[in-house]
PDB file of all heavy atoms in Angstrom:
ATOM      1  N   MET A   1      -2.120 -14.107   0.356  1.00  0.00           N
ATOM      2  CA  MET A   1      -1.238 -13.471   1.290  1.00  0.00           C
ATOM      3  C   MET A   1      -1.678 -13.883   2.695  1.00  0.00           C
ATOM      4  O   MET A   1      -2.860 -13.847   3.016  1.00  0.00           O
ATOM      5  CB  MET A   1      -1.300 -11.953   1.111  1.00  0.00           C
ATOM      6  CG  MET A   1      -0.325 -11.213   1.969  1.00  0.00           C
ATOM      7  SD  MET A   1      -0.378  -9.417   1.745  1.00  0.00           S
ATOM      8  CE  MET A   1       0.256  -9.260   0.110  1.00  0.00           C
ATOM      9  N   GLN A   2      -0.705 -14.234   3.508  1.00  0.00           N
ATOM     10  CA  GLN A   2      -0.963 -14.638   4.880  1.00  0.00           C
ATOM     11  C   GLN A   2      -0.299 -13.649   5.843  1.00  0.00           C
ATOM     12  O   GLN A   2       0.616 -12.913   5.456  1.00  0.00           O
ATOM     13  CB  GLN A   2      -0.405 -16.043   5.130  1.00  0.00           C
ATOM     14  CG  GLN A   2      -1.003 -17.122   4.251  1.00  0.00           C
ATOM     15  CD  GLN A   2      -2.471 -17.336   4.518  1.00  0.00           C
ATOM     16  OE1 GLN A   2      -2.914 -17.298   5.662  1.00  0.00           O
ATOM     17  NE2 GLN A   2      -3.248 -17.528   3.462  1.00  0.00           N
ATOM     18  N   ILE A   3      -0.709 -13.659   7.082  1.00  0.00           N
ATOM     19  CA  ILE A   3      -0.080 -12.821   8.103  1.00  0.00           C
ATOM     20  C   ILE A   3       1.407 -13.136   8.162  1.00  0.00           C
ATOM     21  O   ILE A   3       1.800 -14.298   8.120  1.00  0.00           O
ATOM     22  CB  ILE A   3      -0.748 -13.056   9.471  1.00  0.00           C
ATOM     23  CG1 ILE A   3      -2.195 -12.569   9.431  1.00  0.00           C
ATOM     24  CG2 ILE A   3       0.024 -12.370  10.588  1.00  0.00           C
ATOM     25  CD1 ILE A   3      -2.991 -12.903  10.673  1.00  0.00           C
ATOM     26  N   ASN A   4       2.212 -12.105   8.225  1.00  0.00           N
ATOM     27  CA  ASN A   4       3.677 -12.172   8.300  1.00  0.00           C
ATOM     28  C   ASN A   4       4.357 -12.557   6.993  1.00  0.00           C
ATOM     29  O   ASN A   4       5.566 -12.753   6.973  1.00  0.00           O
ATOM     30  CB  ASN A   4       4.148 -13.095   9.427  1.00  0.00           C
ATOM     31  CG  ASN A   4       3.793 -12.544  10.786  1.00  0.00           C
ATOM     32  OD1 ASN A   4       3.862 -11.346  11.016  1.00  0.00           O
ATOM     33  ND2 ASN A   4       3.403 -13.419  11.689  1.00  0.00           N
ATOM     34  N   ASP A   5       3.610 -12.679   5.881  1.00  0.00           N
ATOM     35  CA  ASP A   5       4.252 -12.887   4.580  1.00  0.00           C
ATOM     36  C   ASP A   5       5.058 -11.644   4.236  1.00  0.00           C
ATOM     37  O   ASP A   5       4.661 -10.520   4.546  1.00  0.00           O
ATOM     38  CB  ASP A   5       3.215 -13.116   3.469  1.00  0.00           C
ATOM     39  CG  ASP A   5       2.681 -14.522   3.447  1.00  0.00           C
ATOM     40  OD1 ASP A   5       3.156 -15.360   4.239  1.00  0.00           O
ATOM     41  OD2 ASP A   5       1.775 -14.781   2.635  1.00  0.00           O
ATOM     42  N   ARG A   6       6.193 -11.832   3.598  1.00  0.00           N
ATOM     43  CA  ARG A   6       7.015 -10.707   3.149  1.00  0.00           C
ATOM     44  C   ARG A   6       6.689 -10.408   1.692  1.00  0.00           C
ATOM     45  O   ARG A   6       6.458 -11.308   0.909  1.00  0.00           O
ATOM     46  CB  ARG A   6       8.486 -11.037   3.301  1.00  0.00           C
ATOM     47  CG  ARG A   6       8.891 -11.189   4.748  1.00  0.00           C
ATOM     48  CD  ARG A   6      10.385 -11.340   4.883  1.00  0.00           C
ATOM     49  NE  ARG A   6      10.742 -11.486   6.273  1.00  0.00           N
ATOM     50  CZ  ARG A   6      11.187 -10.498   7.046  1.00  0.00           C
ATOM     51  NH1 ARG A   6      11.328  -9.297   6.530  1.00  0.00           N
ATOM     52  NH2 ARG A   6      11.500 -10.705   8.302  1.00  0.00           N
ATOM     53  N   ILE A   7       6.692  -9.118   1.367  1.00  0.00           N
ATOM     54  CA  ILE A   7       6.445  -8.704  -0.008  1.00  0.00           C
ATOM     55  C   ILE A   7       7.601  -7.823  -0.469  1.00  0.00           C
ATOM     56  O   ILE A   7       8.341  -7.264   0.344  1.00  0.00           O
ATOM     57  CB  ILE A   7       5.104  -7.965  -0.156  1.00  0.00           C
ATOM     58  CG1 ILE A   7       5.073  -6.708   0.710  1.00  0.00           C
ATOM     59  CG2 ILE A   7       3.950  -8.875   0.196  1.00  0.00           C
ATOM     60  CD1 ILE A   7       3.870  -5.845   0.459  1.00  0.00           C
ATOM     61  N   THR A   8       7.739  -7.688  -1.764  1.00  0.00           N
ATOM     62  CA  THR A   8       8.799  -6.836  -2.304  1.00  0.00           C
ATOM     63  C   THR A   8       8.392  -5.370  -2.192  1.00  0.00           C
ATOM     64  O   THR A   8       7.199  -5.043  -2.130  1.00  0.00           O
ATOM     65  CB  THR A   8       9.085  -7.177  -3.776  1.00  0.00           C
ATOM     66  OG1 THR A   8       7.880  -7.032  -4.526  1.00  0.00           O
ATOM     67  CG2 THR A   8       9.592  -8.604  -3.917  1.00  0.00           C
ATOM     68  N   ASP A   9       9.376  -4.507  -2.162  1.00  0.00           N
ATOM     69  CA  ASP A   9       9.125  -3.075  -2.093  1.00  0.00           C
ATOM     70  C   ASP A   9       8.377  -2.625  -3.346  1.00  0.00           C
ATOM     71  O   ASP A   9       8.584  -3.158  -4.436  1.00  0.00           O
ATOM     72  CB  ASP A   9      10.458  -2.333  -1.982  1.00  0.00           C
ATOM     73  CG  ASP A   9      10.285  -0.887  -1.579  1.00  0.00           C
ATOM     74  OD1 ASP A   9       9.241  -0.536  -0.991  1.00  0.00           O
ATOM     75  OD2 ASP A   9      11.206  -0.102  -1.842  1.00  0.00           O
ATOM     76  N   PHE A  10       7.479  -1.658  -3.193  1.00  0.00           N
ATOM     77  CA  PHE A  10       6.760  -1.125  -4.343  1.00  0.00           C
ATOM     78  C   PHE A  10       6.440   0.344  -4.111  1.00  0.00           C
ATOM     79  O   PHE A  10       6.522   0.834  -2.989  1.00  0.00           O
ATOM     80  CB  PHE A  10       5.475  -1.912  -4.632  1.00  0.00           C
ATOM     81  CG  PHE A  10       4.438  -1.818  -3.540  1.00  0.00           C
ATOM     82  CD1 PHE A  10       3.483  -0.823  -3.567  1.00  0.00           C
ATOM     83  CD2 PHE A  10       4.421  -2.733  -2.508  1.00  0.00           C
ATOM     84  CE1 PHE A  10       2.519  -0.730  -2.562  1.00  0.00           C
ATOM     85  CE2 PHE A  10       3.468  -2.661  -1.500  1.00  0.00           C
ATOM     86  CZ  PHE A  10       2.523  -1.653  -1.529  1.00  0.00           C
ATOM     87  N   ALA A  11       6.104   1.031  -5.176  1.00  0.00           N
ATOM     88  CA  ALA A  11       5.728   2.441  -5.108  1.00  0.00           C
ATOM     89  C   ALA A  11       4.278   2.582  -5.544  1.00  0.00           C
ATOM     90  O   ALA A  11       3.779   1.813  -6.369  1.00  0.00           O
ATOM     91  CB  ALA A  11       6.620   3.276  -6.012  1.00  0.00           C
ATOM     92  N   SER A  12       3.611   3.567  -4.964  1.00  0.00           N
ATOM     93  CA  SER A  12       2.233   3.881  -5.324  1.00  0.00           C
ATOM     94  C   SER A  12       2.039   5.379  -5.088  1.00  0.00           C
ATOM     95  O   SER A  12       2.952   6.061  -4.648  1.00  0.00           O
ATOM     96  CB  SER A  12       1.263   3.063  -4.466  1.00  0.00           C
ATOM     97  OG  SER A  12      -0.060   3.266  -4.916  1.00  0.00           O
ATOM     98  N   THR A  13       0.858   5.881  -5.383  1.00  0.00           N
ATOM     99  CA  THR A  13       0.582   7.293  -5.132  1.00  0.00           C
ATOM    100  C   THR A  13      -0.323   7.433  -3.919  1.00  0.00           C
ATOM    101  O   THR A  13      -1.200   6.603  -3.684  1.00  0.00           O
ATOM    102  CB  THR A  13      -0.075   7.965  -6.351  1.00  0.00           C
ATOM    103  OG1 THR A  13      -1.218   7.222  -6.732  1.00  0.00           O
ATOM    104  CG2 THR A  13       0.885   8.048  -7.514  1.00  0.00           C
ATOM    105  N   ASP A  14      -0.100   8.492  -3.144  1.00  0.00           N
ATOM    106  CA  ASP A  14      -0.947   8.744  -1.988  1.00  0.00           C
ATOM    107  C   ASP A  14      -2.151   9.585  -2.397  1.00  0.00           C
ATOM    108  O   ASP A  14      -2.342   9.878  -3.585  1.00  0.00           O
ATOM    109  CB  ASP A  14      -0.146   9.373  -0.844  1.00  0.00           C
ATOM    110  CG  ASP A  14       0.331  10.792  -1.130  1.00  0.00           C
ATOM    111  OD1 ASP A  14      -0.064  11.381  -2.153  1.00  0.00           O
ATOM    112  OD2 ASP A  14       1.122  11.310  -0.314  1.00  0.00           O
ATOM    113  N   GLN A  15      -2.941   9.991  -1.424  1.00  0.00           N
ATOM    114  CA  GLN A  15      -4.164  10.747  -1.705  1.00  0.00           C
ATOM    115  C   GLN A  15      -3.889  12.118  -2.304  1.00  0.00           C
ATOM    116  O   GLN A  15      -4.788  12.755  -2.856  1.00  0.00           O
ATOM    117  CB  GLN A  15      -5.008  10.885  -0.429  1.00  0.00           C
ATOM    118  CG  GLN A  15      -4.389  11.741   0.641  1.00  0.00           C
ATOM    119  CD  GLN A  15      -3.422  10.999   1.552  1.00  0.00           C
ATOM    120  OE1 GLN A  15      -3.049   9.861   1.301  1.00  0.00           O
ATOM    121  NE2 GLN A  15      -3.010  11.663   2.625  1.00  0.00           N
ATOM    122  N   ASN A  16      -2.632  12.570  -2.232  1.00  0.00           N
ATOM    123  CA  ASN A  16      -2.263  13.870  -2.802  1.00  0.00           C
ATOM    124  C   ASN A  16      -1.539  13.743  -4.134  1.00  0.00           C
ATOM    125  O   ASN A  16      -1.044  14.726  -4.669  1.00  0.00           O
ATOM    126  CB  ASN A  16      -1.380  14.638  -1.808  1.00  0.00           C
ATOM    127  CG  ASN A  16      -2.107  14.906  -0.511  1.00  0.00           C
ATOM    128  OD1 ASN A  16      -3.256  15.337  -0.509  1.00  0.00           O
ATOM    129  ND2 ASN A  16      -1.464  14.614   0.593  1.00  0.00           N
ATOM    130  N   GLY A  17      -1.445  12.522  -4.662  1.00  0.00           N
ATOM    131  CA  GLY A  17      -0.793  12.299  -5.938  1.00  0.00           C
ATOM    132  C   GLY A  17       0.717  12.165  -5.844  1.00  0.00           C
ATOM    133  O   GLY A  17       1.390  12.083  -6.860  1.00  0.00           O
ATOM    134  N   ARG A  18       1.258  12.156  -4.627  1.00  0.00           N
ATOM    135  CA  ARG A  18       2.704  12.043  -4.425  1.00  0.00           C
ATOM    136  C   ARG A  18       3.099  10.569  -4.403  1.00  0.00           C
ATOM    137  O   ARG A  18       2.420   9.742  -3.816  1.00  0.00           O
ATOM    138  CB  ARG A  18       3.064  12.688  -3.088  1.00  0.00           C
ATOM    139  CG  ARG A  18       4.531  12.737  -2.777  1.00  0.00           C
ATOM    140  CD  ARG A  18       4.767  13.437  -1.440  1.00  0.00           C
ATOM    141  NE  ARG A  18       4.196  12.669  -0.345  1.00  0.00           N
ATOM    142  CZ  ARG A  18       4.903  11.955   0.536  1.00  0.00           C
ATOM    143  NH1 ARG A  18       6.207  11.939   0.480  1.00  0.00           N
ATOM    144  NH2 ARG A  18       4.295  11.285   1.486  1.00  0.00           N
ATOM    145  N   GLU A  19       4.219  10.235  -5.064  1.00  0.00           N
ATOM    146  CA  GLU A  19       4.685   8.850  -5.059  1.00  0.00           C
ATOM    147  C   GLU A  19       5.301   8.510  -3.705  1.00  0.00           C
ATOM    148  O   GLU A  19       6.087   9.285  -3.161  1.00  0.00           O
ATOM    149  CB  GLU A  19       5.725   8.612  -6.153  1.00  0.00           C
ATOM    150  CG  GLU A  19       6.164   7.162  -6.211  1.00  0.00           C
ATOM    151  CD  GLU A  19       7.154   6.879  -7.316  1.00  0.00           C
ATOM    152  OE1 GLU A  19       6.710   6.714  -8.457  1.00  0.00           O
ATOM    153  OE2 GLU A  19       8.354   6.846  -7.006  1.00  0.00           O
ATOM    154  N   VAL A  20       4.902   7.381  -3.159  1.00  0.00           N
ATOM    155  CA  VAL A  20       5.456   6.892  -1.898  1.00  0.00           C
ATOM    156  C   VAL A  20       5.892   5.452  -2.087  1.00  0.00           C
ATOM    157  O   VAL A  20       5.335   4.721  -2.904  1.00  0.00           O
ATOM    158  CB  VAL A  20       4.439   6.995  -0.741  1.00  0.00           C
ATOM    159  CG1 VAL A  20       4.146   8.434  -0.393  1.00  0.00           C
ATOM    160  CG2 VAL A  20       3.156   6.265  -1.072  1.00  0.00           C
ATOM    161  N   ARG A  21       6.917   5.056  -1.345  1.00  0.00           N
ATOM    162  CA  ARG A  21       7.421   3.679  -1.398  1.00  0.00           C
ATOM    163  C   ARG A  21       7.103   2.987  -0.081  1.00  0.00           C
ATOM    164  O   ARG A  21       7.139   3.599   0.989  1.00  0.00           O
ATOM    165  CB  ARG A  21       8.914   3.656  -1.637  1.00  0.00           C
ATOM    166  CG  ARG A  21       9.314   4.236  -2.985  1.00  0.00           C
ATOM    167  CD  ARG A  21      10.701   3.806  -3.397  1.00  0.00           C
ATOM    168  NE  ARG A  21      10.760   2.391  -3.723  1.00  0.00           N
ATOM    169  CZ  ARG A  21      10.342   1.844  -4.868  1.00  0.00           C
ATOM    170  NH1 ARG A  21       9.806   2.599  -5.796  1.00  0.00           N
ATOM    171  NH2 ARG A  21      10.456   0.559  -5.077  1.00  0.00           N
ATOM    172  N   LEU A  22       6.823   1.711  -0.166  1.00  0.00           N
ATOM    173  CA  LEU A  22       6.548   0.916   1.021  1.00  0.00           C
ATOM    174  C   LEU A  22       7.710   1.005   2.006  1.00  0.00           C
ATOM    175  O   LEU A  22       7.502   1.207   3.203  1.00  0.00           O
ATOM    176  CB  LEU A  22       6.290  -0.544   0.626  1.00  0.00           C
ATOM    177  CG  LEU A  22       6.072  -1.515   1.783  1.00  0.00           C
ATOM    178  CD1 LEU A  22       4.843  -1.136   2.581  1.00  0.00           C
ATOM    179  CD2 LEU A  22       5.969  -2.930   1.261  1.00  0.00           C
ATOM    180  N   SER A  23       8.937   0.882   1.517  1.00  0.00           N
ATOM    181  CA  SER A  23      10.102   0.916   2.404  1.00  0.00           C
ATOM    182  C   SER A  23      10.194   2.241   3.168  1.00  0.00           C
ATOM    183  O   SER A  23      10.584   2.256   4.337  1.00  0.00           O
ATOM    184  CB  SER A  23      11.384   0.676   1.612  1.00  0.00           C
ATOM    185  OG  SER A  23      11.514   1.625   0.576  1.00  0.00           O
ATOM    186  N   GLU A  24       9.811   3.354   2.548  1.00  0.00           N
ATOM    187  CA  GLU A  24       9.844   4.649   3.224  1.00  0.00           C
ATOM    188  C   GLU A  24       8.796   4.717   4.326  1.00  0.00           C
ATOM    189  O   GLU A  24       9.054   5.237   5.412  1.00  0.00           O
ATOM    190  CB  GLU A  24       9.606   5.775   2.225  1.00  0.00           C
ATOM    191  CG  GLU A  24      10.721   5.941   1.209  1.00  0.00           C
ATOM    192  CD  GLU A  24      10.349   6.896   0.093  1.00  0.00           C
ATOM    193  OE1 GLU A  24       9.246   7.483   0.114  1.00  0.00           O
ATOM    194  OE2 GLU A  24      11.161   7.059  -0.833  1.00  0.00           O
ATOM    195  N   LEU A  25       7.613   4.215   4.049  1.00  0.00           N
ATOM    196  CA  LEU A  25       6.547   4.230   5.047  1.00  0.00           C
ATOM    197  C   LEU A  25       6.886   3.345   6.238  1.00  0.00           C
ATOM    198  O   LEU A  25       6.582   3.687   7.379  1.00  0.00           O
ATOM    199  CB  LEU A  25       5.230   3.780   4.416  1.00  0.00           C
ATOM    200  CG  LEU A  25       4.666   4.700   3.336  1.00  0.00           C
ATOM    201  CD1 LEU A  25       3.480   4.041   2.656  1.00  0.00           C
ATOM    202  CD2 LEU A  25       4.287   6.041   3.915  1.00  0.00           C
ATOM    203  N   LEU A  26       7.538   2.226   5.996  1.00  0.00           N
ATOM    204  CA  LEU A  26       7.885   1.312   7.080  1.00  0.00           C
ATOM    205  C   LEU A  26       8.948   1.900   8.011  1.00  0.00           C
ATOM    206  O   LEU A  26       9.038   1.496   9.175  1.00  0.00           O
ATOM    207  CB  LEU A  26       8.360  -0.026   6.517  1.00  0.00           C
ATOM    208  CG  LEU A  26       7.254  -0.900   5.946  1.00  0.00           C
ATOM    209  CD1 LEU A  26       7.847  -2.095   5.212  1.00  0.00           C
ATOM    210  CD2 LEU A  26       6.301  -1.358   7.035  1.00  0.00           C
ATOM    211  N   ARG A  27       9.736   2.836   7.538  1.00  0.00           N
ATOM    212  CA  ARG A  27      10.721   3.501   8.405  1.00  0.00           C
ATOM    213  C   ARG A  27      10.037   4.274   9.521  1.00  0.00           C
ATOM    214  O   ARG A  27      10.611   4.469  10.593  1.00  0.00           O
ATOM    215  CB  ARG A  27      11.602   4.446   7.597  1.00  0.00           C
ATOM    216  CG  ARG A  27      12.604   3.734   6.751  1.00  0.00           C
ATOM    217  CD  ARG A  27      13.545   4.709   6.061  1.00  0.00           C
ATOM    218  NE  ARG A  27      14.128   4.049   4.912  1.00  0.00           N
ATOM    219  CZ  ARG A  27      14.204   4.554   3.700  1.00  0.00           C
ATOM    220  NH1 ARG A  27      13.745   5.759   3.457  1.00  0.00           N
ATOM    221  NH2 ARG A  27      14.735   3.861   2.714  1.00  0.00           N
ATOM    222  N   GLU A  28       8.813   4.728   9.271  1.00  0.00           N
ATOM    223  CA  GLU A  28       8.067   5.498  10.265  1.00  0.00           C
ATOM    224  C   GLU A  28       7.361   4.605  11.276  1.00  0.00           C
ATOM    225  O   GLU A  28       6.884   5.088  12.284  1.00  0.00           O
ATOM    226  CB  GLU A  28       7.042   6.391   9.569  1.00  0.00           C
ATOM    227  CG  GLU A  28       7.672   7.407   8.640  1.00  0.00           C
ATOM    228  CD  GLU A  28       6.655   8.205   7.868  1.00  0.00           C
ATOM    229  OE1 GLU A  28       5.473   8.228   8.275  1.00  0.00           O
ATOM    230  OE2 GLU A  28       7.016   8.811   6.853  1.00  0.00           O
ATOM    231  N   GLY A  29       7.283   3.318  11.015  1.00  0.00           N
ATOM    232  CA  GLY A  29       6.636   2.379  11.928  1.00  0.00           C
ATOM    233  C   GLY A  29       5.736   1.428  11.173  1.00  0.00           C
ATOM    234  O   GLY A  29       5.666   1.454   9.944  1.00  0.00           O
ATOM    235  N   PRO A  30       5.037   0.571  11.906  1.00  0.00           N
ATOM    236  CA  PRO A  30       4.142  -0.402  11.254  1.00  0.00           C
ATOM    237  C   PRO A  30       3.023   0.297  10.493  1.00  0.00           C
ATOM    238  O   PRO A  30       2.650   1.426  10.802  1.00  0.00           O
ATOM    239  CB  PRO A  30       3.556  -1.192  12.426  1.00  0.00           C
ATOM    240  CG  PRO A  30       4.410  -0.887  13.596  1.00  0.00           C
ATOM    241  CD  PRO A  30       5.042   0.452  13.344  1.00  0.00           C
ATOM    242  N   LEU A  31       2.495  -0.392   9.494  1.00  0.00           N
ATOM    243  CA  LEU A  31       1.364   0.151   8.748  1.00  0.00           C
ATOM    244  C   LEU A  31       0.460  -0.981   8.287  1.00  0.00           C
ATOM    245  O   LEU A  31       0.837  -2.145   8.312  1.00  0.00           O
ATOM    246  CB  LEU A  31       1.832   0.986   7.547  1.00  0.00           C
ATOM    247  CG  LEU A  31       2.580   0.225   6.464  1.00  0.00           C
ATOM    248  CD1 LEU A  31       1.773   0.273   5.186  1.00  0.00           C
ATOM    249  CD2 LEU A  31       3.933   0.868   6.260  1.00  0.00           C
ATOM    250  N   VAL A  32      -0.734  -0.605   7.905  1.00  0.00           N
ATOM    251  CA  VAL A  32      -1.723  -1.549   7.397  1.00  0.00           C
ATOM    252  C   VAL A  32      -2.061  -1.141   5.974  1.00  0.00           C
ATOM    253  O   VAL A  32      -2.306   0.029   5.698  1.00  0.00           O
ATOM    254  CB  VAL A  32      -3.006  -1.538   8.260  1.00  0.00           C
ATOM    255  CG1 VAL A  32      -4.072  -2.438   7.668  1.00  0.00           C
ATOM    256  CG2 VAL A  32      -2.689  -1.930   9.692  1.00  0.00           C
ATOM    257  N   LEU A  33      -2.059  -2.105   5.064  1.00  0.00           N
ATOM    258  CA  LEU A  33      -2.432  -1.852   3.672  1.00  0.00           C
ATOM    259  C   LEU A  33      -3.831  -2.388   3.433  1.00  0.00           C
ATOM    260  O   LEU A  33      -4.145  -3.513   3.805  1.00  0.00           O
ATOM    261  CB  LEU A  33      -1.462  -2.543   2.714  1.00  0.00           C
ATOM    262  CG  LEU A  33      -0.014  -2.107   2.762  1.00  0.00           C
ATOM    263  CD1 LEU A  33       0.814  -2.974   1.826  1.00  0.00           C
ATOM    264  CD2 LEU A  33       0.116  -0.645   2.406  1.00  0.00           C
ATOM    265  N   PHE A  34      -4.663  -1.584   2.807  1.00  0.00           N
ATOM    266  CA  PHE A  34      -6.002  -2.009   2.422  1.00  0.00           C
ATOM    267  C   PHE A  34      -6.072  -2.051   0.900  1.00  0.00           C
ATOM    268  O   PHE A  34      -5.623  -1.127   0.234  1.00  0.00           O
ATOM    269  CB  PHE A  34      -7.064  -1.023   2.925  1.00  0.00           C
ATOM    270  CG  PHE A  34      -7.260  -1.047   4.396  1.00  0.00           C
ATOM    271  CD1 PHE A  34      -6.586  -0.163   5.202  1.00  0.00           C
ATOM    272  CD2 PHE A  34      -8.123  -1.960   4.980  1.00  0.00           C
ATOM    273  CE1 PHE A  34      -6.759  -0.166   6.572  1.00  0.00           C
ATOM    274  CE2 PHE A  34      -8.313  -1.979   6.354  1.00  0.00           C
ATOM    275  CZ  PHE A  34      -7.626  -1.074   7.144  1.00  0.00           C
ATOM    276  N   PHE A  35      -6.632  -3.100   0.371  1.00  0.00           N
ATOM    277  CA  PHE A  35      -6.811  -3.233  -1.070  1.00  0.00           C
ATOM    278  C   PHE A  35      -8.302  -3.285  -1.366  1.00  0.00           C
ATOM    279  O   PHE A  35      -9.038  -4.056  -0.769  1.00  0.00           O
ATOM    280  CB  PHE A  35      -6.138  -4.513  -1.588  1.00  0.00           C
ATOM    281  CG  PHE A  35      -4.652  -4.491  -1.450  1.00  0.00           C
ATOM    282  CD1 PHE A  35      -4.041  -5.047  -0.349  1.00  0.00           C
ATOM    283  CD2 PHE A  35      -3.866  -3.887  -2.419  1.00  0.00           C
ATOM    284  CE1 PHE A  35      -2.669  -5.018  -0.207  1.00  0.00           C
ATOM    285  CE2 PHE A  35      -2.491  -3.850  -2.293  1.00  0.00           C
ATOM    286  CZ  PHE A  35      -1.893  -4.418  -1.176  1.00  0.00           C
ATOM    287  N   TYR A  36      -8.730  -2.455  -2.284  1.00  0.00           N
ATOM    288  CA  TYR A  36     -10.126  -2.406  -2.704  1.00  0.00           C
ATOM    289  C   TYR A  36     -10.191  -2.792  -4.176  1.00  0.00           C
ATOM    290  O   TYR A  36     -10.172  -1.929  -5.053  1.00  0.00           O
ATOM    291  CB  TYR A  36     -10.705  -1.016  -2.500  1.00  0.00           C
ATOM    292  CG  TYR A  36     -10.723  -0.586  -1.065  1.00  0.00           C
ATOM    293  CD1 TYR A  36      -9.714   0.208  -0.529  1.00  0.00           C
ATOM    294  CD2 TYR A  36     -11.750  -0.996  -0.222  1.00  0.00           C
ATOM    295  CE1 TYR A  36      -9.735   0.600   0.792  1.00  0.00           C
ATOM    296  CE2 TYR A  36     -11.776  -0.617   1.100  1.00  0.00           C
ATOM    297  CZ  TYR A  36     -10.770   0.189   1.608  1.00  0.00           C
ATOM    298  OH  TYR A  36     -10.782   0.557   2.921  1.00  0.00           O
ATOM    299  N   PRO A  37     -10.248  -4.076  -4.480  1.00  0.00           N
ATOM    300  CA  PRO A  37     -10.169  -4.508  -5.882  1.00  0.00           C
ATOM    301  C   PRO A  37     -11.307  -3.999  -6.757  1.00  0.00           C
ATOM    302  O   PRO A  37     -11.147  -3.890  -7.964  1.00  0.00           O
ATOM    303  CB  PRO A  37     -10.167  -6.019  -5.802  1.00  0.00           C
ATOM    304  CG  PRO A  37     -10.689  -6.356  -4.459  1.00  0.00           C
ATOM    305  CD  PRO A  37     -10.397  -5.187  -3.562  1.00  0.00           C
ATOM    306  N   LYS A  38     -12.443  -3.666  -6.187  1.00  0.00           N
ATOM    307  CA  LYS A  38     -13.557  -3.218  -7.025  1.00  0.00           C
ATOM    308  C   LYS A  38     -13.852  -1.728  -6.845  1.00  0.00           C
ATOM    309  O   LYS A  38     -14.899  -1.250  -7.247  1.00  0.00           O
ATOM    310  CB  LYS A  38     -14.798  -4.036  -6.700  1.00  0.00           C
ATOM    311  CG  LYS A  38     -14.622  -5.479  -7.102  1.00  0.00           C
ATOM    312  CD  LYS A  38     -15.913  -6.229  -7.025  1.00  0.00           C
ATOM    313  CE  LYS A  38     -15.670  -7.651  -7.453  1.00  0.00           C
ATOM    314  NZ  LYS A  38     -16.581  -8.112  -8.433  1.00  0.00           N
ATOM    315  N   ALA A  39     -12.926  -1.004  -6.251  1.00  0.00           N
ATOM    316  CA  ALA A  39     -13.137   0.433  -6.070  1.00  0.00           C
ATOM    317  C   ALA A  39     -13.263   1.112  -7.426  1.00  0.00           C
ATOM    318  O   ALA A  39     -12.569   0.776  -8.378  1.00  0.00           O
ATOM    319  CB  ALA A  39     -11.977   1.034  -5.287  1.00  0.00           C
ATOM    320  N   MET A  40     -14.154   2.067  -7.486  1.00  0.00           N
ATOM    321  CA  MET A  40     -14.387   2.860  -8.696  1.00  0.00           C
ATOM    322  C   MET A  40     -14.807   2.026  -9.898  1.00  0.00           C
ATOM    323  O   MET A  40     -14.463   2.331 -11.041  1.00  0.00           O
ATOM    324  CB  MET A  40     -13.161   3.708  -9.030  1.00  0.00           C
ATOM    325  CG  MET A  40     -12.796   4.665  -7.946  1.00  0.00           C
ATOM    326  SD  MET A  40     -11.645   5.885  -8.547  1.00  0.00           S
ATOM    327  CE  MET A  40     -11.788   7.107  -7.272  1.00  0.00           C
ATOM    328  N   THR A  41     -15.513   0.943  -9.646  1.00  0.00           N
ATOM    329  CA  THR A  41     -16.083   0.146 -10.736  1.00  0.00           C
ATOM    330  C   THR A  41     -17.596   0.193 -10.615  1.00  0.00           C
ATOM    331  O   THR A  41     -18.133   0.353  -9.529  1.00  0.00           O
ATOM    332  CB  THR A  41     -15.597  -1.322 -10.695  1.00  0.00           C
ATOM    333  OG1 THR A  41     -16.000  -1.907  -9.452  1.00  0.00           O
ATOM    334  CG2 THR A  41     -14.086  -1.414 -10.817  1.00  0.00           C
ATOM    335  N   PRO A  42     -18.294   0.044 -11.724  1.00  0.00           N
ATOM    336  CA  PRO A  42     -19.760   0.063 -11.649  1.00  0.00           C
ATOM    337  C   PRO A  42     -20.293  -1.180 -10.941  1.00  0.00           C
ATOM    338  O   PRO A  42     -19.662  -2.229 -10.927  1.00  0.00           O
ATOM    339  CB  PRO A  42     -20.193   0.081 -13.114  1.00  0.00           C
ATOM    340  CG  PRO A  42     -19.040  -0.485 -13.866  1.00  0.00           C
ATOM    341  CD  PRO A  42     -17.809  -0.136 -13.080  1.00  0.00           C
ATOM    342  N   GLY A  43     -21.424  -1.022 -10.323  1.00  0.00           N
ATOM    343  CA  GLY A  43     -22.098  -2.181  -9.811  1.00  0.00           C
ATOM    344  C   GLY A  43     -22.226  -2.333  -8.389  1.00  0.00           C
ATOM    345  O   GLY A  43     -22.615  -3.186  -7.771  1.00  0.00           O
TER     346      GLY A  43
END
């Protein structure tokens, strides 16, 4: 993924277990996504 790449809309859960969609969050303004590929894994 590069800066300014476009991605398809997706849904995920927030910290409260509520489903949120990327498109809904973007209506409120810009956002930053962080991915932690090894979160909650041993080691």
